[in-house]
C-alpha positions in Angstrom: -5.0 4.5 -20.0 -3.2 1.2 -19.9 -1.2 -0.5 -17.2 -1.6 2.7 -15.3 -5.2 1.8 -14.6 -4.3 -1.1 -12.3 -2.9 0.7 -9.3 -5.7 3.2 -9.0 -8.2 0.3 -9.4 -6.7 -1.6 -6.5 -6.4 1.6 -4.4 -10.1 2.5 -4.9 -11.4 -1.0 -4.3 -9.4 -1.4 -1.1 -10.4 2.0 0.1 -14.1 1.1 -0.5 -13.5 -1.8 1.9 -12.0 0.4 4.6 -8.3 -0.2 4.0 -5.6 2.4 4.1 -2.7 2.3 1.6 1.0 2.6 2.4 2.0 4.6 -0.7 5.7 4.0 -0.8 5.8 2.2 -4.2 8.8 0.0 -3.5 9.4 -0.4 0.2 7.0 -2.4 2.3 9.5 -2.7 5.2 8.8 0.8 6.5 5.1 0.6 7.1 4.1 2.8 10.0 2.5 1.1 13.0 -0.8 3.0 12.3 -1.2 1.0 9.1 -0.5 -2.5 10.6 -4.2 -2.9 11.1 -6.2 -2.7 7.9 -3.3 -1.2 6.0 -2.1 -2.5 2.6 0.8 -2.2 0.2 0.7 -3.0 -3.5 3.4 -3.6 -6.1 3.8 -5.1 -9.5 5.6 -8.5 -9.7 5.8 -8.9 -13.4 4.4 -7.8 -16.7 4.1 -10.3 -19.6 3.0 -9.9 -23.2 0.0 -12.2 -23.8 -1.3 -11.3 -27.3 -0.9 -8.7 -30.0 -2.9 -7.3 -32.9 -2.1 -4.5 -35.3 -3.8 -2.1 -32.9 -3.2 -3.4 -29.4 -0.7 -5.3 -27.1 -2.2 -7.6 -24.5 -0.4 -7.6 -21.1 -0.8 -9.8 -18.1 0.2 -7.9 -15.0 0.8 -9.8 -11.7 0.2 -7.5 -8.7 1.0 -8.3 -5.1 -1.2 -6.8 -2.4 0.1 -7.2 1.2 -2.6 -6.6 3.8 -2.0 -6.3 7.5 -4.2 -7.2 10.5 -3.5 -6.9 14.2 -5.2 -6.8 17.6 -6.1 -10.5 18.0 -6.1 -12.4 21.3 -4.5 -15.4 19.9 -3.0 -16.7 16.6 -6.0 -18.9 15.8 -8.4 -16.0 15.9 -5.9 -13.9 13.9 -5.8 -16.5 11.1 -9.5 -17.1 11.1 -10.4 -13.4 10.8 -7.6 -12.9 8.2 -9.0 -15.6 6.0 -12.5 -14.0 6.1 -11.0 -10.6 5.3 -9.0 -12.1 2.4 -12.1 -13.7 1.0 -13.9 -10.3 1.0 -11.0 -8.6 -0.7 -10.6 -11.2 -3.4 -14.4 -11.2 -4.1 -14.4 -7.5 -4.4 -11.3 -7.0 -6.6 -12.2 -9.9 -8.9 -15.9 -9.0 -9.3 -16.5 -8.5 -13.0 -19.0 -5.6 -12.3 -16.3 -3.6 -10.5 -14.1 -3.3 -13.6 -16.0 -4.2 -16.8 -17.7 -0.8 -17.4 -15.7 1.4 -15.0 -12.0 0.7 -15.6 -10.8 0.7 -19.2 -8.6 -1.2 -20.3 -8.8 -3.9 -17.6 -10.2 -7.0 -19.3 -10.0 -9.5 -16.4 -8.8 -9.9 -12.8 -8.0 -13.4 -11.6 -6.7 -14.7 -8.3 -3.2 -16.2 -8.6 -2.3 -17.0 -4.9 -2.9 -16.1 -1.3 -0.7 -16.7 1.7 -1.0 -16.0 5.4 2.1 -15.3 7.4 3.1 -13.7 10.7 4.2 -10.1 10.1 7.2 -10.7 12.4 8.3 -14.0 13.8 10.0 -12.2 16.7 6.9 -10.4 17.9 4.0 -11.6 19.9 1.6 -9.0 18.6 -0.4 -11.6 16.5 -0.1 -9.4 13.4 -1.0 -11.3 10.2 0.4 -10.4 6.8 -1.9 -11.6 4.0 -0.3 -11.6 0.6 -2.7 -11.7 -2.3 -1.4 -12.0 -5.9 -3.8 -11.0 -8.7 -3.4 -11.3 -12.5 -4.8 -8.4 -14.5 -5.3 -8.7 -18.2 -5.1 -5.3 -20.0 -4.7 -4.0 -23.5 -2.7 -1.0 -24.6 -2.9 0.8 -27.9 0.2 0.4 -30.1 -0.9 2.4 -33.2 
């Protein structure tokens, strides 16, 4: 396995936290309303070469995870709970124990950024879209 290990890792960790994936790999605009509460969408942003030996190529993969939360009484409650949920997701996905022995060839998972935005500025549904960008370091065999 190689870069291919990243998407299943994200899917498995998010599922263990109770989230449901929108599996369209490219379009996050067509998310069904049933997934607007604890649903998520993942995509690759970029893949960069980071090092190389005679046997392997190191790659840094930036992955974006959009997570959706709804059902709040007001925007302040929505943001507060979304921050707590984002912290739980980040802690789980970046936990060394979750990938070191279980997901070859992932070498590290680091947080790059997090943002909190309304899902739709035209709606009063208080749906929050949390965008988390993680950097995965992997190695692939080049022999």
